[in-house]
C-alpha positions as CSV (number, residue, x, y, z in Angstrom):
1,M,0.0,0.0,0.0
2,S,1.4,3.4,-1.0
3,D,2.0,6.2,1.5
4,I,-0.7,8.2,-0.2
5,E,-3.2,5.4,0.1
6,Q,-2.4,5.0,3.8
7,R,-2.9,8.7,4.4
8,V,-6.1,8.8,2.4
9,K,-7.6,5.9,4.4
10,K,-6.5,7.6,7.7
11,V,-8.3,10.8,6.7
12,V,-11.4,8.9,5.6
13,A,-11.5,7.1,8.9
14,Q,-11.1,10.3,10.9
15,V,-13.7,12.3,9.0
16,L,-16.3,9.5,8.8
17,K,-15.5,8.2,12.2
18,I,-15.2,4.6,11.1
19,D,-12.7,1.7,11.6
20,P,-9.9,2.0,9.1
21,A,-10.1,-1.8,8.6
22,R,-13.5,-1.2,6.9
23,I,-11.9,1.0,4.2
24,K,-10.8,-0.7,1.0
25,S,-9.7,0.8,-2.3
26,E,-13.0,-0.2,-3.9
27,S,-15.1,1.3,-1.1
28,R,-17.5,3.9,-2.3
29,F,-17.7,6.9,0.0
30,I,-21.5,7.2,0.1
31,E,-22.8,3.7,-0.6
32,D,-20.2,1.6,1.3
33,L,-18.8,4.0,4.0
34,G,-22.0,6.0,4.7
35,A,-20.6,9.5,3.9
36,E,-23.2,12.2,3.8
37,S,-23.0,15.2,1.5
38,M,-21.6,17.5,4.2
39,Q,-19.0,14.9,5.0
40,S,-17.9,14.9,1.3
41,V,-17.0,18.5,1.6
42,E,-15.2,17.8,4.9
43,L,-13.3,15.0,3.2
44,I,-12.1,17.4,0.5
45,A,-10.9,19.9,3.0
46,A,-9.2,17.2,5.1
47,F,-7.4,15.8,2.0
48,E,-6.3,19.4,1.1
49,E,-4.9,19.9,4.6
50,E,-3.3,16.4,4.8
51,F,-1.5,16.7,1.5
52,D,-1.1,20.5,1.4
53,I,-2.8,20.7,-2.0
54,D,-5.7,22.7,-3.5
55,M,-8.2,20.6,-5.3
56,D,-11.0,21.6,-7.6
57,D,-14.1,21.0,-5.5
58,E,-16.3,20.1,-8.4
59,Q,-13.9,17.5,-9.8
60,A,-13.2,16.2,-6.3
61,L,-16.9,15.7,-5.5
62,G,-17.0,13.5,-8.6
63,V,-14.6,11.0,-7.0
64,K,-16.6,8.1,-5.8
65,T,-14.2,5.5,-4.3
66,V,-11.2,5.5,-2.0
67,G,-9.0,4.2,-4.9
68,N,-10.2,7.0,-7.2
69,A,-9.3,9.5,-4.4
70,V,-5.8,8.1,-4.2
71,E,-5.4,8.4,-8.0
72,F,-6.9,11.9,-7.9
73,I,-4.5,13.1,-5.1
74,E,-1.5,11.5,-6.8
75,K,-1.9,14.0,-9.6
76,F,-1.3,16.8,-7.1
77,V,1.6,15.6,-5.1
């Protein structure tokens, strides 16, 4: 598992207040992990802070799985 993937999973676990063991690359934020729309915005902010990047909110909200988030963030770091 890459450093970025580990950090993404850590952030997801913190924001959604879930066990990191539940988080898989193919996990969908809403359907599988129970994220609500407000938490999606919180996740974007948390990723930006964790990785010191500035993401396009509209594009970032289109990211549906943990694995997609890792790929999306890799473009910025």
